[in-house]
N, C-alpha and C positions, 0 to 999 in steps of 0.2 A: 618447592615445586610450583610450577606456572601457576594462574589463577585458573579456576574453571570459569566458564563462560555460559550463561543462559539468556538467549534470545527469545523474547516472546513477542509474537507478531500478530497483529490483527488483520482483518480484511474489511476493507471499506469503513474505516474509523477515521471521522474526521477530526482534524485538530481541536478543534474548539468543543469536542464533546466531552472533554475531561473538566472536572471541577476547577482544580487549580490552572487551568487555562482560561477561566474566565467564565465557565458556563454556570448560569445562576440557577439552573435546575436538577441538572444531574448530580448524583452523590458517586464518588468514586474515591473512598477512603484509601484505599491499598494503593492506587495510582497515584493519590496525592503525597502519600508517604514514600513511595518510590522517587518521585521527583524529587521531594526535600533532601532524600538521602544522598542526591548527586546533582547532576546538571539538567535542568530541564529546558529544551529549546524552544524559542518561541516563534523561530523561521525556518522550520525543517519542512521538507519537501519531497516528494516523490519525482523520481528522474523521468517517469512517464505514468500518468494516471490510468494504468491497465493493469490487470493482475499480474499477468505472465510476464511481460517486459520488465516492470518493475522488480520483481521476484529475481528474474535474472540478473539485473543490474545489482541488486543486495549481494546475491551468489557471488558474481563474478568482480563486481567492482567497477566494471565497465557499461557504458550507453548503450541500450537496446539496440540503436541501428548498427553497432558493431559486433555485440556478443549475442544478440538473439536472432535467428535463423527465422524462415518462413513468412508469410503474409503477415506483414504489419509488425513484425517482430512477436506476433501471437501464437505461434505454432507449438510452443514449449521447449523448442531444441536449443540447445547451448553451440554456439560454433566452436568448432575444434580449434585448440592453440591458446583459449583465456583460462586463467586461472579460475579454481574453483574453491569457495572457501572450505568444505569439509576436506577437500585433497591436501590444502595448504595446513591446515590442523594437524592431520594425520601425518604429514611428514615432520611435524614440531612436537609430536608424541603426544598427542590429544587421543582420546577415545571420542567419537562421535555419533550423536543421536538426533535424532527428528521425528516428532510425532506431530501428525495432523496435515495440513494443506501445503505441499511443496509447489504444486501447479506448474511442473516442467518435467520433462522427459529424460531419460526413460524409465518407463515405469518395469518393474520386474514382472516376468511371468510365473504363474502358480508352481511353486517348489523352487524358485531361484533365490539366492540368497538376497537379503534385505539392505541391499545397498544402492545409493544412489550419488554420483559425482562425489565418493569420498564419506558421504554420510554413511556411516557403519552399520547402525541399526535404524531403520526407518519403520515407522507405522503409518500409514496413510489415511486420510479423510479428504477426498476430492470432493466434498460439498454435494455428494450424489449427483453427480452430473451425467450427461447422456450415456448410455452404453456406448462403447466404441471400441476401437483394435487396440491392440499393445503399442502400436506407434502413432495413437493418438490420446489427446488427453479425454479424459472420461472416467466413469467408474466400471469397474470389471470385478466380476466373480473372482474370488480368490486373491485378489489384489488390492481392493480398497478394504483395509483391516477394519474400519468402523463399521462399514456396511455388514462384515462378517461377525463383528461383534455383537451387533443386535440381533444376530439370530441366537447367539448363546443366552441372550438375557429375556428372550420373549418377546422381542420388537422387531424381529426381520421382515423388511418390507416397508418398513415404515420410517424412511429417512425422508419422506415426503407425506407423512399419514394425513396433511392437511391438504393435499391433492394439487398443490402450487409448484410451479417450476423454480429452479435454481436463481433465474433472473427475473421472477414476476416481483412485482413492487408490490403487492397487496399484504396488508398485516393477517396473521392468522397465528393464533396460539398453537404451540407444538403438543401435540397428545403424547409425546415422549417425556417421561418424567425427569426431572432435574439431573438425576444421579447417572442417567444414562444419556442425556442430551449430548451432540457432538463437541462443543467447548469443556464440558465436564469430563469427556472421555480423553480430549487433549491433555488437559491439566492433570489428571489421575495417571495417564500413561506416562508423561513426563516424570512425574514424582517417582512411579514406581522403577523407570529406570534409572534416575539419579539414584534413589536407595541402594538398588540392585549394584551399582557402580561403586559407591562407597563402600558395601560390605565385600566386593569381591576385587576392586583395585584401588584401595584408599591412597595409593602413591602415584597414582596417575590422573591427571586433569582430564576433566570431561568438558565436552561442548555440547549443549543441549538446545535446540531449535523448536520451542513450543509453539508450533503456529495454528491458531484460532481460525475456523472458515468464517467465523460471525465476527461483527455484525452486519455481514453481507447480506442481501436479499436471497431469499423471501424474509420479511421481518417476523420472526415466529419463536419469541420467547417461551420457555416452558413455565408451566406455573411454579412459584407464584410471581415470575417477573413478568407477566403479562397484565399484571394490576398493580404493579409498584409506581407506575405514574400515571396522573389522570390526564387524559388526552386535551380536556379543557385547557389544562394548565400550560400546554406546550407553546414555546414562542414561534409566531409566524415565521414563515420563509422569507428570506430575502429577496426582493424584486419580484417581477413577475414574467411571463413568457412574452409580453408584448416589448420588452426589453430586449429580448433574444431577436425579435423581428426587426426591430429598429436597428439593431447592430448588423444587420444582414447576415445573421446566422442561422435563420430557422431552417435552410435546406440542409447545414449541417447537422443540424440536431433532428431533422423531421423524424428519424425513426422512433428518438425519445417521446416527442411531443404526440405524434399519431397513437403511439403505444401508452401513453400515459395522461396527456393532459385532459382529454375529453373523458376518461373513464373515471377518474377519482373524483369523489367529493371533495368538499373542504373538511368535513369531519372524517372522512378516512385518511387525509394526509395527517390530520393531528393525530390518528391512531398508529399511524406508520411511525410519527415520530416518538411516541409513548413506547411502543414496542421496541424500536432501535433504542432508546435508552435504557430499556430493561434488558436487553441483550448485553449492552455494555456494563450494566451495575452486576449481571452474572459474570462477565469477564473479571471484573474488579474482584469479586469475592473468590474467584479462581486464582487469579493472582496471587492476591493474599494468602491462600494455600501453599503456593509453590516458596513465596518469600519464608513463610513459616517454616517450610521443611527446612529450607537451607539454615534459618536461625537455629532451629531445634538440634540440627546437625554440626553446628559449630562451623558452618561453611560460608556463612555470607561476608565475612572480611576477605575471603579468598575468593570471592565469584565477581564477576564483570555481570552485571544484569543492564540488559536493554530492553526497552520497552517502545514498541514503535508499529506503525501499520504499513502495507503495501500502497495505499492510496485513500483518500476520502470518499466522500457520499454526497452528493448534492443536496439532497432531503428536501427537494421541494424549491430550492433557491433558484430564481428565474424561470420558474415552473419545469424544472428538469430533476430528475433523479440519476444515479449511477453516478457516472464519472467521465473521464474522457476529456476533461476540457480544465482550463487553468484557473477558474475561479476558486476561492479558497476552499470551500467546501470539499472540491475535489482534489486539488493539488497541495494542499498542506496536511502535515500527518502528525500526530504527536511523536516527539523523539526524548527518551529520558535514558541518561545512562548514569549508572551508579557502580561505585566500587569503593567501599568505606576505607578510610584510612589512606586512601591514594587520591581519588578525585575529590576535590573539595565539595561538601554538603552545601545545601540550601542556596546553589547558583541558579540563576536564570540567565540563558545566553540569548542574545538578538544575532547572533552570527549566521550565516546564511550556510545550511547544511542540506545534506540529502542521504537516501539510502545508500547511493554508490559509494559514500565515503566510509560506511560502516566495515567493509573487509580490511582496508587498508589502517584501519584505526584500530580494530582488535590486534591485528599483527603487530602493530607498534607498542601497544599497551603490554602484550606479553613478552615484549623484548626482543620479536623475531621479524623485523618488517619484510614486506615482500620483495624479492629478487626482481620479480617481472613488473614493468610500469604498468598503471591500472589508470583510470580516468578520475575514480574517486579521490578525494584529499583525506590524507591522516589528520584527525581532528584531535590529536593529542596537546597541541598547542592552546587549542580552544578549552579543551577540559582541565588542562593541567596550568595553564597561565594565561588563561581568558584573552589569547592573541589572535587575531584573525586570520584566516586561510583563504579566503577570496572576495573579491569585490562584487560580482555577480553569480547569480545563479541561473541556470537554464535548465528546462524541462521540456521533452518532447513528446507528443500525442501522436501515435501512428508512423511507421515508417514508409508507407504508402499509402495511395487511395485518396477517399474524399475528405477524411478528417484530419490530413497533415497538418501539423500546426506546432507553433512553437511559443515558448515564453522566455521572457529573460528579465529578471528582478534584480534591484540593488536595496531593496529593503523600503525604499521611498517612493520607487516607481516600478509599476510593472507595465511591459509591454509583450501583446501578444500579436502574431501574425498568423493568418491561415490561409494556406496554398490555393485552395478552391476560392475565387474572386478577389484574392488579394486582400482580404478583410484585414484590417488593423484595429486594435484595441490599445489603449492605454489610460491606466488608472494611478490616481495618487494614493498609495496605500496609507499615508499617515492622514490625510484630509479626507480621504472617502474609502475607510478600511471595507467597506461592505461592496465596493465597486459598482456602483449605482450610475455613476458618471464618465462615460467613455470621451475621454479628451484626445482622439485620435484626430478628430477633425476640428480641434480649436482654433479659432482665428488668432489667437495670442502667439505672437511670435516667439517669445520665450518657450512655450509650451511644443511649438512645432520643432524648435532647436533641440529641444529636450528628447522630444521623440525621434527624432533623426540620430541623435547619438545613441539611443539605445537601440535602433534599428541596424547602426554600424556596428557596435558591440555584439549583436547576434549574429550579424553576417560573418564576423570574424571567429565568432566561436564555431559555427557552421563550416567554416571553410579549413579551421585548424584541426577539427574533428571528423572531417571529410565525409560529410553527409551530403553525397553528392545527388541524391535525389531532390533536395532542396535547393540546388542552384541551378540558374540558368544565364548563361552569358556574364558569370561573375556576381550576380546579384539573385535576391531571393526569389524562386521562383513563384511566378502567377499562372493559375489556369484558370480559364474561362467557361471551358467545355469540359462537362463530365467524361467523356471519351478521351482527352487528352492527359488525365492524370496519369500518374506513374502506375506502373505495373504494383499489385495484380490487376489485371483487368475484371470489371465485373459489368452488367447489364444493370442499368439504373432507369427507375421510373418513378416520377414525382417524390423523389429522396428514398424510396425504398429498393432493395438489392434483390435481383432476381437471379439464382444461379443457374 
């Protein structure tokens, strides 16, 4: 029988928020054990540091500017003609399940089958987002299963019992007890589905996507995870807001700056990190529960297990929160792949990899590679033989509008290009891993030659991947006026959007 597949995905989980990835404060015993049982990647990235396009790239194996429709690739619609992970696995004899946050369309309407792009059994938790229509991402009566579940256990209407919105930065303990908290609901639902599958279809392989909505803001761990870490012991963030201004990026991130910087005290920022770590430690416990289930059922050796995230969280680095940029806190994500007896255990790989690689990799590992070409790389050579698959890794942020940007890295150097203003950044990732010193304007001729080489490689990538929005007269697009930015057009005033 083909191997089962368990993909565990977090939301807004930065690479360095795992103990085995070098974090001296957080405790993640189960993640450590998972990493030790297979390959743990030190240079794993998101192809787009925004929830929706990142998840579409994971699902299709293709870059967001191709596969994701709509404004900035953030509408949640997958373009027709692209392969989908669920559909490809169903063709290969799998029963497919998903519990938690998908964050792409179509949503089912009440009473319709729980299927989405080949995922045959779907239970949704869309982070309690704003009520919307069936053709827009949002929380809907009879559609978001977690919202309906809370009603059955006496917590109806308390998805945000603390009164804060999904993208609010503030820390606030959740009034919902641990056993009913959204991430607990995801893990428990995944275990229930897997248990039912093993009982009813023991000879058929399953695919389970357990997708945690956390530790995405709002940072609201349930008790006792709101008291697990002492805020006074939290490490300080990297850099400060002055560096963003010096780099000419203050207008690009003005929404973050105006929304956050003047409103949060130093003490609040410490509490935020403590609560963020608390959410991660809860996830660590839940991951342990899922792995324990596989062990108890005798399934572990025939199950490929992947843990990753759609993107990271800046956590106050450079005075910023959320994501949408290419600093390590935002663009690097944890990635662990385990399959006992097949993938060598105890391996740390420094190969350049990303979420778009997971779909073709899974197809290869189960012995039935994709027939349709995708952008992602098959990581089997890395996992099984420790062979490289690429020299450069590229990530993009937004496919139109003010924050159109690209990053290219070769592990030693990282070059970033921002369309608005043509702002460039260049960092030596070995000597300056915290990205404190922008060398883009260095007077050293060797550094300038290196920057030009990285720029040329990025341009070659953009041309070969047909991202026409980023090109002008065969070179990288540069825009000095907001009104000249590619569609969708919006009205801007002092960096704020007005619709």
